[in-house]
C-alpha positions as CSV (number, residue, x, y, z in Angstrom):
1,X,-169.0,-6.4,0.5
2,X,-172.6,-5.1,1.0
3,X,-171.4,-2.3,3.3
4,X,-168.8,-1.1,0.8
5,X,-171.5,-0.9,-2.0
6,X,-173.9,1.0,0.2
7,X,-171.4,3.2,1.8
8,X,-170.4,5.1,-1.3
9,X,-173.8,6.4,-2.4
10,X,-175.0,6.9,1.2
11,X,-172.0,9.1,2.1
12,X,-172.3,11.1,-1.0
13,X,-176.0,11.8,-0.6
14,X,-175.7,12.6,3.1
15,X,-172.8,14.9,2.4
16,X,-174.7,16.6,-0.4
17,X,-177.7,17.3,1.9
18,X,-175.6,18.6,4.9
19,X,-174.3,22.1,3.9
20,X,-176.7,25.1,4.5
21,X,-175.0,26.9,1.5
22,X,-176.5,24.9,-1.3
23,X,-173.9,26.3,-3.8
24,X,-171.2,24.4,-2.0
25,X,-173.2,21.1,-1.9
26,X,-171.8,19.7,-5.2
27,X,-168.2,20.3,-4.2
28,X,-168.9,18.6,-0.8
29,X,-170.5,15.7,-2.7
30,X,-167.5,15.4,-5.0
31,X,-165.0,15.4,-2.2
32,X,-167.2,12.9,-0.3
33,X,-167.1,10.6,-3.3
34,X,-163.4,10.2,-2.9
35,X,-163.7,10.0,0.7
36,X,-166.3,7.1,0.5
37,X,-164.3,5.3,-2.1
38,X,-161.3,5.4,0.2
39,X,-163.3,4.0,3.1
40,X,-164.9,1.3,0.9
41,X,-161.5,0.1,-0.4
42,X,-160.1,0.2,3.1
43,X,-163.0,-2.0,4.2
44,X,-162.5,-4.5,1.4
45,X,-158.6,-4.5,1.6
46,X,-156.6,-7.3,3.0
47,X,-155.8,-5.4,6.1
48,X,-157.6,-6.1,9.3
49,X,-161.1,-4.7,8.9
50,X,-161.7,-4.1,12.6
51,X,-158.7,-1.7,12.5
52,X,-158.3,-0.3,9.1
53,X,-161.9,-0.5,7.9
54,X,-163.3,0.9,11.2
55,X,-160.6,3.6,11.1
56,X,-161.7,4.7,7.6
57,X,-165.3,4.8,8.6
58,X,-164.4,7.0,11.7
59,X,-162.6,9.3,9.3
60,X,-165.7,9.5,7.1
61,X,-167.9,10.2,10.1
62,X,-165.5,13.0,11.2
63,X,-165.8,14.7,7.8
64,X,-169.5,14.4,7.7
65,X,-169.6,16.1,11.1
66,X,-167.5,18.9,9.6
67,X,-170.0,19.3,6.8
68,X,-172.9,19.1,9.2
69,X,-171.5,22.1,11.3
70,X,-172.1,24.3,8.2
71,X,-175.7,23.0,8.1
72,X,-178.0,21.4,10.7
73,X,-175.4,20.6,13.5
74,X,-174.4,23.3,16.0
75,X,-170.8,24.5,15.9
76,X,-170.0,23.8,19.5
77,X,-167.3,22.1,21.6
78,X,-168.9,18.8,21.6
79,X,-169.1,18.5,17.8
80,X,-165.5,19.8,17.6
81,X,-164.3,17.2,20.0
82,X,-166.1,14.5,18.1
83,X,-164.6,15.6,14.8
84,X,-161.0,15.7,16.2
85,X,-161.5,12.5,18.2
86,X,-162.9,10.5,15.3
87,X,-160.3,11.9,13.0
88,X,-157.4,11.2,15.3
89,X,-158.4,7.7,16.4
90,X,-159.5,6.7,12.8
91,X,-156.1,7.7,11.4
92,X,-154.4,5.9,14.4
93,X,-156.5,2.7,13.6
94,X,-155.6,2.8,9.9
95,X,-151.9,3.3,10.6
96,X,-151.6,0.7,13.4
97,X,-153.7,-1.8,11.4
98,X,-151.5,-1.4,8.3
99,X,-148.2,-1.4,10.1
100,X,-149.0,-4.4,12.3
101,X,-150.4,-6.4,9.3
102,X,-147.2,-5.7,7.3
103,X,-145.0,-6.7,10.3
104,X,-146.9,-9.8,10.8
105,X,-146.5,-10.7,7.1
106,X,-142.7,-10.5,7.3
107,X,-140.8,-13.6,8.5
108,X,-139.2,-13.4,12.0
109,X,-135.7,-13.6,10.3
110,X,-136.5,-10.5,8.3
111,X,-137.5,-8.6,11.4
112,X,-134.5,-9.6,13.4
113,X,-132.1,-8.4,10.6
114,X,-133.4,-4.8,10.9
115,X,-130.7,-2.3,11.7
């Protein structure tokens, strides 16, 4: 619970501070608020935290790296690779975590009656 509470303001503040173009910082912060709320609710959800929660956090870091490229971070291959890797594997963890939890919640009889 503590991570979810700290996560939202921390992500918004960091995102606001990253862009070099200060005129865009409020928009980045507003987007980051929704992003941080998504990650916090994923962390607190009934789905496996080590998959869904971690995947959501990876997605947040991916977006923060994108914002950082417009500010203090270099726009190079390594950062781009990190952005795409974190985004892809974050989404994969979210998807696999939700699907497996849903399948596990169904009874074996329901699973065998699928077409």
